C-alpha positions, 0 to 999 in steps of 0.5 A: 750556605758554603761547606765547612772549610775548616775540615781537619783533612787537607785532602777533603774534597772542599779543601781540594776544591778551594785549593784549586779555586785559589790557584785558578783565581791567582792565575786568571782572576776571580772574574774569569773563574769557572766552576767547570775549571775548578772542578777539572783542576781539583780532579772532581766532577762539576756535580761533586763541585756543586754538592759542595758549592752550589754556585760561583758565589758560594765558592767565592764566599768560601774562599774569602772565609777561608782567607780570613780564617787564615789571616786570624789563625796567624794571630795567636790568642783570643779575648779569653786567653788572658792577654791584653787587647794591646798584646792581641793587636800587636799580634795582628799587626805582625801576622798581617805584615808577615802574610806570603806572597801567595796569600796576598795574590789570592787576596787581591783576586778575592778583592776584585771578585768583591768588587764585582759582587759586594755582598761578598764582603759581608764577612770582611766588614764583620771582621773589621767591626770586631777589630774596631770593637777591640781598639775602642777598648784601649785607653788613654788615646790608645784607640787613635794610635792603634788605629792609625798604625793598622790603617798604615799596615792596611794601606801597605798591604792594599798597595802591594795587592793592587801592585801599585807599591813603590817600595823595594824589598829593602824599604818594605823591610824598613817600613815593616820594622818601623810599623812594628815600633810604631805598634809598640809605642801606640800600644805601650800605655796599655796595662797587662790584664 
């Protein structure tokens, strides 16, 4: 089990370890990440690191969980807040498209780690299933329209993560505006709760 990475204190040892691991993963990649390097970068002993994360896999899993939680926290609201599924999906599109370069860099390194150890993707698979379950609630073709917009968003982001995106910053801005407009059109038929 991983440490509680949702700790309110940004200076807690697990948070410092995760911050250091993210910096290192961005610099050297997940394949070259070592527990010794993380401990050194965080200013703790290897034993201190092992107390919170008993293996490299546990550390990577905690990093992935924190990354997913960070993306989720950018999406305001929940099913219990009275907003429609369409409004929550619009928020998800906005949050995903506004993810900063640093988060994308960490995401790319974590994807590489998952390629080596597919079991690390279990949290991602669960989140995608939850998102698909939200889409199914949309009526009158909304599922298909919303799913296509989200697939386009994820495709744009994946291209950027893999450093194969051919778009200039100006072209990306135009695409982001078009994706927001497409999300609005795709979800326009959804009534308010």
